C-alpha positions in Angstrom: 17.9 34.8 63.0 16.4 38.1 62.0 18.1 41.4 62.4 15.1 43.8 62.9 16.5 47.3 62.0 14.2 50.0 63.1 13.8 53.3 64.8 11.5 52.7 67.8 10.3 56.3 67.7 9.3 56.0 64.0 5.6 55.3 63.4 5.9 52.7 60.6 8.3 50.7 62.8 6.0 50.8 65.7 3.1 49.7 63.5 5.1 46.7 62.2 6.1 45.6 65.8 3.0 43.5 66.4 3.7 41.4 63.3 7.3 40.9 64.4 6.2 39.9 67.9 3.8 37.4 66.4 6.6 35.9 64.3 8.9 35.7 67.3 6.2 34.0 69.5 5.4 31.5 66.8 9.0 30.6 65.9 11.2 31.3 68.9 11.3 27.5 69.8 12.1 26.5 66.2 15.7 27.8 66.0 14.6 31.4 65.3 15.5 34.5 67.2 15.5 38.3 66.6 18.1 40.9 67.3 16.6 44.4 67.4 19.0 47.0 66.0 17.6 50.4 66.8 18.5 53.6 64.9 17.4 56.0 67.7 19.0 58.8 69.7 17.2 58.9 73.0 18.0 55.9 75.2 15.1 56.4 77.7 12.5 56.7 74.9 14.0 53.7 73.0 13.9 51.5 76.2 10.3 52.7 76.9 9.2 51.7 73.4 10.8 48.2 73.8 8.8 47.7 77.0 5.5 49.3 75.6 5.6 47.1 72.5 6.6 43.9 74.4 9.7 43.3 72.4 11.3 40.5 74.4 14.3 39.7 72.3 17.8 41.2 72.5 18.2 44.8 71.5 21.2 46.9 70.6 21.7 50.6 69.7 24.7 52.9 69.6 22.2 55.8 69.7 23.8 57.3 66.7 20.6 57.3 64.6 21.5 57.3 60.9 25.2 57.9 61.7 25.4 54.3 63.0 27.5 51.8 60.9 24.6 49.4 60.6 22.6 51.0 57.8 25.7 51.0 55.5 26.7 47.5 56.6 23.4 46.0 55.5 22.4 48.5 52.7 19.5 49.9 54.7 18.1 53.0 53.2 14.8 53.1 55.1 13.2 51.7 58.2 11.7 49.4 59.2 14.0 46.9 57.5 15.1 43.3 58.3 17.8 40.9 57.3 17.0 37.2 57.7 20.0 34.8 58.2 20.2 31.1 58.1 21.9 29.1 60.9 25.2 29.6 59.1 24.9 33.4 59.1 24.1 33.5 55.4 21.6 36.2 54.3 18.6 34.4 52.9 16.1 37.4 52.7 16.1 41.1 53.1 13.3 43.6 53.6 10.4 41.2 54.1 8.7 43.7 56.3 5.0 42.8 56.6 5.7 39.3 55.4 8.1 37.8 58.0 5.6 35.3 59.3 4.5 34.3 55.8 8.2 33.9 54.8 8.9 31.7 57.9 5.8 29.6 57.3 7.2 28.9 53.8 10.5 27.7 55.2 9.1 25.2 57.7 
């Protein structure tokens, strides 16, 4: 499982989305899923970005932006960020943005 922590209204996050979509499409049938955790404020814009970028996995946001508990919980200091967990919930990688598919290929 990958926690994909992002702000969908932030340009670097939107630029990374095609890579994440590719990884999801390639590995979704191999015990891999993504949970998008968004650090956004505007619900309508957040939901539009999910649709526009074809992000078909589960998404959550408390719409508290950086006041959300998530950044502190996972030590996130910038976005986009990700946390990769094994099937037991153990963190096996963090901040492999731009290399998610490459990392998953190495773990096949």
